[in-house]
C-alpha positions in Angstrom: 32.2 -18.9 -4.6 32.4 -17.5 -8.2 35.7 -15.9 -9.1 35.5 -12.2 -9.9 36.4 -12.6 -13.7 33.7 -15.3 -14.0 31.1 -12.9 -12.5 32.1 -10.1 -14.9 32.2 -12.4 -17.9 28.4 -13.6 -16.9 27.6 -9.7 -16.6 28.9 -8.8 -19.9 27.0 -11.6 -21.7 24.0 -11.0 -19.8 24.1 -7.1 -20.4 25.7 -6.9 -23.9 23.9 -9.7 -25.2 25.1 -12.6 -27.2 27.6 -11.2 -29.6 30.0 -12.7 -32.3 33.0 -11.1 -30.6 33.2 -9.2 -27.3 36.0 -6.5 -27.3 37.5 -5.7 -23.9 40.1 -2.7 -23.7 42.7 -1.4 -21.7 45.0 1.6 -22.3 47.4 4.0 -21.2 49.4 7.2 -22.3 53.2 6.2 -22.6 54.8 9.3 -20.9 57.0 7.2 -18.3 57.7 3.6 -17.2 54.5 1.3 -17.4 54.6 -0.1 -13.9 53.0 -2.9 -12.0 50.0 -0.5 -11.1 49.4 0.1 -14.6 49.7 -3.4 -15.4 46.4 -3.8 -13.1 44.2 -2.5 -15.8 45.8 -4.8 -18.6 45.6 -7.9 -16.5 42.1 -7.0 -15.4 41.0 -6.7 -19.1 42.8 -9.9 -20.0 41.5 -12.2 -17.2 37.7 -11.1 -18.0 38.5 -11.9 -21.5 40.0 -15.3 -20.6 36.7 -16.0 -18.5 34.8 -15.0 -21.6 36.9 -17.0 -23.7 36.3 -20.1 -21.3 32.5 -19.9 -22.0 33.3 -20.4 -25.8 33.3 -16.6 -26.7 35.4 -15.0 -29.2 37.3 -12.1 -27.5 39.5 -9.2 -28.9 41.6 -7.7 -26.3 42.8 -4.2 -27.4 45.5 -2.5 -25.5 45.6 1.1 -26.5 48.6 3.0 -26.6 47.5 6.9 -26.4 51.1 7.9 -28.0 49.3 10.9 -29.7 48.8 12.6 -26.3 50.9 15.8 -25.9 54.2 15.8 -23.9 53.1 17.7 -21.1 55.8 18.0 -18.7 59.6 17.0 -18.6 59.9 14.0 -16.0 62.8 14.2 -13.3 64.8 11.3 -15.1 64.8 13.3 -18.3 67.3 16.1 -19.3 65.7 19.8 -18.7 66.4 20.8 -22.2 63.7 18.1 -23.2 61.1 21.1 -22.5 61.8 22.1 -26.1 59.5 19.3 -27.3 56.4 19.9 -24.8 53.1 19.8 -26.3 54.4 17.5 -29.3 53.1 14.0 -29.5 54.7 11.9 -27.2 55.2 9.5 -30.0 57.3 12.1 -31.8 59.2 13.3 -28.9 63.2 11.9 -29.3 64.1 9.2 -26.9 66.5 10.7 -24.3 68.4 7.5 -23.9 69.1 7.1 -27.6 67.9 3.4 -27.8 64.3 3.9 -29.5 62.8 5.9 -32.1 60.9 7.9 -29.9 60.2 8.9 -26.3 56.8 6.6 -26.3 58.6 3.7 -28.0 61.0 3.5 -25.2 58.3 2.8 -22.7 55.8 0.9 -25.1 58.7 -1.7 -26.2 59.6 -2.4 -22.7 56.1 -3.1 -21.6 55.0 -5.2 -24.5 58.1 -7.4 -24.0 57.3 -7.8 -20.4 53.6 -9.0 -21.3 54.8 -11.5 -23.8 57.1 -13.1 -20.9 53.8 -13.6 -19.2 52.5 -15.4 -22.2 49.8 -13.0 -22.6 48.7 -11.9 -26.1 46.9 -8.5 -26.7 46.2 -6.4 -29.7 48.3 -3.4 -29.2 47.4 -0.5 -31.0 48.8 2.8 -31.6 46.8 6.1 -31.1 49.3 8.1 -33.3 49.2 5.3 -36.3 45.1 5.3 -36.0 44.8 9.4 -36.1 47.6 9.8 -38.9 46.0 6.9 -41.2 42.4 9.0 -40.9 41.0 6.0 -39.1 39.2 8.6 -37.0 38.4 11.4 -39.5 34.6 10.6 -39.7 34.6 10.7 -35.5 36.5 14.0 -35.6 34.0 15.4 -38.4 31.1 14.2 -36.2 32.4 15.6 -32.9 32.8 19.1 -34.6 29.5 18.8 -35.8 28.0 18.0 -32.4 30.4 20.3 -30.4 27.6 22.2 -28.6 26.1 19.0 -27.5 29.5 17.6 -26.3 30.1 21.2 -24.6 26.8 21.0 -22.6 27.4 17.4 -21.3 30.8 18.5 -20.0 29.4 21.8 -18.6 26.8 20.0 -16.7 29.1 17.6 -14.9 31.7 21.0 -14.3 28.4 22.5 -12.9 27.8 19.9 -10.6 31.5 20.0 -9.6 31.2 23.7 -8.9 33.7 24.3 -11.6 33.1 27.0 -14.2 32.0 26.3 -17.8 34.4 25.6 -20.5 35.5 28.7 -22.3 33.2 29.8 -25.3 35.8 29.2 -28.0 36.4 25.6 -26.5 36.6 22.7 -29.3 36.5 19.0 -28.7 39.5 18.5 -30.9 43.2 19.8 -30.7 45.5 20.6 -33.6 49.1 19.6 -34.3 50.9 22.1 -36.4 51.9 20.4 -39.7 55.3 22.3 -39.7 56.9 22.2 -35.9 54.3 19.4 -34.6 53.5 21.2 -31.2 50.1 22.3 -30.3 48.5 25.1 -32.4 45.5 27.3 -31.9 42.1 26.1 -33.5 40.9 29.1 -35.2 37.7 27.7 -37.4 36.1 24.6 -39.1 34.5 25.2 -42.5 31.9 22.6 -41.9 33.5 20.0 -44.1 36.9 18.7 -43.7 39.1 21.7 -43.4 40.2 23.3 -40.0 42.2 26.7 -39.9 44.9 27.0 -37.2 47.5 29.3 -36.1 50.8 28.2 -34.4 52.4 30.1 -31.8 55.8 28.4 -31.7 56.6 28.6 -35.4 54.3 31.6 -35.9 52.7 29.6 -39.0 48.9 29.9 -40.0 46.9 27.8 -42.3 44.6 24.9 -43.0 44.8 21.3 -42.4 42.5 18.4 -43.6 40.9 16.5 -40.8 41.9 13.2 -42.9 45.5 14.3 -42.9 45.8 13.2 -39.2 47.0 16.5 -37.6 44.1 16.7 -35.5 43.3 14.8 -32.2 40.2 14.7 -30.1 40.7 15.8 -26.4 40.6 13.1 -23.9 37.0 13.3 -22.4 35.8 12.8 -26.0 38.7 10.5 -27.5 38.0 7.7 -24.7 34.0 7.5 -25.7 34.8 7.7 -29.4 37.3 4.7 -29.0 34.4 2.8 -27.2 32.0 3.4 -30.3 34.6 2.8 -32.9 35.9 -0.5 -31.6 32.7 -1.6 -30.2 34.1 -2.1 -26.7 32.2 -4.1 -24.0 34.1 -4.2 -21.1 37.0 -1.8 -19.9 38.3 -1.6 -16.5 39.3 1.9 -14.7 41.1 3.4 -12.0 39.0 4.9 -9.4 39.7 8.4 -10.5 38.2 7.9 -13.7 34.9 6.2 -12.0 34.5 8.9 -9.4 31.3 10.9 -9.6 31.2 13.4 -12.8 34.8 12.0 -14.0 35.6 10.9 -17.3 33.5 7.7 -17.3 30.6 9.4 -16.2 31.0 12.2 -19.0 32.2 9.5 -21.5 29.0 7.4 -21.1 26.9 10.2 -22.2 29.3 11.2 -25.2 29.3 7.7 -26.5 25.7 7.1 -26.2 24.4 10.6 -27.3 27.1 11.7 -29.9 28.7 8.3 -31.1 25.6 6.2 -30.9 27.1 3.1 -28.5 26.2 2.1 -25.1 29.2 2.7 -22.7 31.2 -0.5 -21.9 30.5 -2.1 -18.5 33.4 -1.1 -16.5 35.3 -2.3 -13.2 37.1 -0.1 -10.8 40.7 -1.2 -9.8 42.6 0.0 -6.9 46.3 0.9 -6.6 48.9 -1.6 -6.5 52.2 -1.0 -4.5 55.1 -2.7 -2.7 54.8 -3.4 1.0 56.9 -0.8 2.8 57.1 1.6 -0.2 55.3 5.1 0.7 53.3 7.2 -1.9 51.7 6.4 -5.1 54.1 5.1 -8.0 54.5 7.5 -11.1 56.2 6.6 -14.3 56.9 10.3 -14.9 58.6 10.5 -11.4 60.6 7.4 -11.8 59.6 5.8 -8.3 58.1 2.8 -9.8 58.4 -0.9 -9.9 58.1 -2.7 -13.3 57.0 -6.2 -14.3 61.0 -6.5 -15.0 61.7 -6.1 -11.2 59.2 -8.9 -10.5 60.7 -11.3 -12.9 64.0 -11.0 -11.0 62.2 -13.0 -8.0 59.0 -14.2 -9.3 58.0 -16.9 -12.1 55.7 -15.4 -14.5 52.9 -17.8 -13.2 53.3 -16.3 -9.8 52.9 -12.8 -11.0 49.5 -13.6 -12.9 48.5 -15.3 -9.7 49.0 -12.3 -7.6 46.7 -10.2 -10.0 44.3 -13.2 -10.3 43.5 -14.1 -6.7 43.1 -10.4 -5.8 39.9 -8.6 -6.3 40.5 -5.3 -8.4 38.6 -3.1 -6.0 40.9 -4.0 -3.2 44.4 -2.2 -2.8 47.3 -4.7 -3.5 50.6 -4.7 -1.7 53.1 -7.0 -3.2 55.6 -8.0 -0.5 59.2 -8.7 -1.9 60.5 -9.3 1.6 60.1 -12.4 3.6 56.3 -12.4 2.6 57.6 -13.7 -0.9 58.4 -17.0 0.8 55.0 -17.3 1.5 53.9 -16.2 -1.6 55.6 -19.1 -3.0 54.4 -21.7 -0.6 50.9 -20.6 -1.3 51.2 -20.7 -5.0 52.7 -24.0 -4.8 49.9 -25.5 -2.7 47.2 -23.9 -5.1 49.0 -25.7 -8.0 49.1 -29.2 -6.2 45.5 -28.9 -5.5 44.6 -28.1 -9.0 46.3 -31.4 -10.2 44.8 -33.3 -7.0 47.8 -33.9 -5.1 46.4 -31.7 -2.0 43.1 -30.8 -0.9 41.7 -27.6 0.5 40.0 -27.1 3.8 36.4 -27.5 2.1 35.0 -28.0 -1.8 34.0 -24.8 -2.0 37.6 -23.2 -1.4 39.0 -25.9 -3.5 36.9 -25.1 -6.6 37.6 -21.5 -6.0 41.3 -21.9 -5.7 41.5 -24.2 -8.9 39.6 -21.8 -10.7 42.3 -19.0 -9.7 45.0 -21.2 -11.0 43.2 -21.8 -14.4 42.6 -18.1 -14.7 46.2 -17.5 -14.0 47.4 -19.6 -16.8 47.1 -18.6 -20.4 47.6 -22.6 -21.1 47.4 -24.8 -17.9 50.4 -27.5 -18.1 49.2 -30.9 -18.8 50.9 -32.3 -15.6 52.4 -30.5 -12.4 55.9 -29.5 -13.3 58.5 -30.2 -10.5 58.2 -27.5 -7.7 61.4 -26.8 -5.9 60.8 -25.3 -2.6 61.8 -21.7 -2.9 62.0 -21.4 1.1 64.8 -24.2 0.7 66.3 -22.8 -2.4 67.0 -19.7 -0.4 69.2 -21.8 1.9 70.8 -23.8 -0.8 71.8 -21.0 -3.0 74.0 -19.7 -0.1 75.8 -22.9 0.2 79.4 -22.2 -1.3 80.0 -25.9 -2.1 76.9 -26.1 -4.3 76.5 -25.2 -7.9 73.5 -25.3 -10.0 73.8 -29.4 -10.3 74.6 -29.8 -6.7 71.5 -27.9 -5.7 69.4 -30.1 -8.0 71.0 -33.2 -6.7 70.3 -32.2 -2.9 66.6 -31.6 -4.0 66.5 -34.9 -5.2 68.2 -36.5 -2.4 66.0 -35.0 0.0 62.6 -35.6 -1.9 61.8 -32.2 -2.9 61.8 -32.9 -6.3 61.5 -36.6 -8.2 64.5 -38.4 -8.8 63.6 -38.7 -12.7 63.2 -35.0 -14.0 62.0 -33.8 -17.4 63.7 -30.9 -19.5 60.7 -28.6 -18.6 61.2 -29.5 -15.0 64.8 -28.7 -15.0 64.1 -25.5 -16.7 61.6 -24.5 -13.8 64.1 -25.6 -11.1 67.0 -23.8 -12.8 64.7 -20.6 -12.9 63.9 -20.6 -9.4 67.5 -21.2 -8.6 68.3 -18.2 -10.1 65.3 -16.3 -8.7 66.4 -17.4 -5.1 69.8 -16.2 -5.9 68.3 -12.6 -6.8 66.3 -12.6 -3.9 68.9 -13.3 -1.5 71.1 -10.7 -3.1 68.5 -7.9 -3.3 65.7 -8.4 -0.7 66.6 -11.0 1.6 66.7 -9.5 5.2 69.7 -9.7 7.0 68.5 -12.4 9.4 68.1 -14.8 6.3 71.5 -14.3 4.9 74.2 -16.4 6.0 77.6 -17.8 4.9 79.3 -20.9 6.0 82.1 -20.7 8.3 85.3 -22.1 6.5 87.2 -22.4 9.9 86.3 -23.7 13.3 84.9 -21.0 15.6 86.0 -20.4 19.0 83.2 -21.6 21.3 82.7 -22.0 24.8 80.6 -25.4 25.4 79.3 -27.1 28.3 80.5 -30.9 28.6 77.0 -32.0 27.8 76.7 -30.0 24.7 80.1 -31.4 23.4 78.8 -34.9 24.4 75.7 -34.4 22.3 77.8 -33.0 19.3 79.7 -36.2 19.5 76.9 -38.7 19.5 75.5 -36.8 16.6 78.6 -36.9 14.6 78.6 -40.8 15.2 75.1 -41.1 14.3 75.5 -39.0 11.0 78.8 -40.9 10.1 77.4 -44.5 10.4 74.1 -44.1 8.5 72.3 -43.3 5.5 69.1 -41.2 6.6 66.2 -39.2 5.7 65.9 -35.4 6.8 63.1 -36.6 9.2 65.3 -39.0 10.7 68.0 -36.6 11.0 65.8 -34.0 12.7 64.8 -36.8 15.2 68.5 -37.4 16.0 69.4 -33.9 16.6 66.5 -33.5 19.1 67.0 -36.9 20.6 70.7 -36.3 21.6 69.7 -33.1 23.3 66.6 -34.4 25.0 68.8 -37.4 26.7 71.0 -34.7 28.5 68.2 -32.3 29.2 69.7 -29.6 26.8 67.2 -26.8 26.1 66.5 -26.8 22.6 67.0 -22.9 22.1 70.3 -23.3 23.7 71.2 -26.5 21.5 70.2 -24.9 18.3 72.1 -21.7 19.1 75.6 -23.4 19.4 74.8 -25.7 16.3 73.9 -22.5 14.3 77.1 -20.7 15.6 79.2 -23.8 14.8 78.3 -23.6 11.2 77.3 -20.2 10.2 78.1 -17.7 13.3 74.9 -16.9 13.9 72.2 -17.7 16.6 69.5 -18.4 14.2 69.4 -19.9 10.7 67.6 -21.8 8.2 65.9 -25.2 9.1 68.5 -27.1 10.7 68.0 -30.7 9.7 67.4 -29.7 6.0 70.4 -27.5 5.9 72.7 -30.2 7.8 71.5 -32.8 5.3 72.6 -30.6 2.4 76.2 -30.3 3.4 78.8 -32.4 3.0 78.7 -35.6 5.3 82.3 -35.6 6.3 82.6 -31.8 6.8 79.5 -31.9 9.4 80.9 -35.0 11.1 84.4 -33.1 11.6 82.9 -29.8 12.7 80.5 -31.6 15.2 83.7 -33.2 16.6 85.5 -29.8 16.6 88.2 -31.0 14.2 89.7 -28.2 11.9 
């Protein structure tokens, strides 16, 4: 089965022809935090670019920051007095938190840093710089020349949607007042480079040269202009942009008829959310999960894997609860399959899983880096007697990682230890959490159970054993006395952690101090 990114790469080559360089694009207005839903657009562009590169093609991934868009509303997490900056470019609105030069920069820098941690590179471009430098001056002038044609295209789709036509004085551009930087009213164009404006905020009126950068194309014109300017071949889009008569449909006509560029191939992506969270995430509302939040509990490779394995047109729900343990198990298995240490059910599935892993990695490691079971680490990090080195020692003793570890092995294990601690603190359900009882609990025990505990203590005390051997011994002493497994395990869990259930018993007991286990089983204080 062909991976969806490979399918798109083949489609791009087939439909766009053999090109010296293919351009993929993603973009967003930095009006709030860039969350894991926004990241799906970025990653979709990235992974299709990855698939093109794997075919020997040169690829440029542009991520456009639309930081020259207007500041349209004050988000909930921003002081209400920021309303005085409304209609200014978001790049020129002050940072309410005082840590960056502007409101837009506050969100852009964070996202760029998060992406760097994933090992993904892109060409980050800033609309404010491009407009102010005069980069788009010719296209702005062309849009003014073709104003009637653009309006006719937009009105055609508005009529289909049973919307009224645009106002007679509608223009494809907006003007930022050179004095107060708020949106001003467009009055007239001289047919060359000058536009007359009037600002209702500072009561100024005058002319501005298109090349001075005080003008910006409106969104439905800006998007197709950009496709033509950068010769974009592929850009994914959310379903709101791809609905009939929406910005992609109008953009396609404007791109081809006004700017002379065939609209890029697109791919619709669905929403991303957190399992159990209600409602759509919104950067301006503040109810968002960022890549930074995922970094607290997930390795970068697993974050990439989540997006790579999911078809973009399917809604993606990330489970940060118990499902996260299954996700680690799944990723580790796929990684072992890639390196030939395990096999899938059939060759077709194996090839697809290998390709998914390959596309998840900007650079595939030369060998399998030590995988410490995240599920087991969740148990070990809750052991008060184990520090980081102690945890690594237990992993080695129980065969979870090799005895000889290279620096990159240790680096990965240490990272997973920290991620497991974070998960226990932040997301683990109560039935997963436990603490080792320091004092012997008062339990009413049947004589046969006390006999089984004593026999198990004697067995542990006199042997060097594997976890599997200990597991067999735990079952054998109970079976010999016809003690039901559920009752036997409940007693042992209550003896050590004061709960009826807990982590897998044999690995748990094997990771404790041997003398402590023996004393506790013999009911010695």
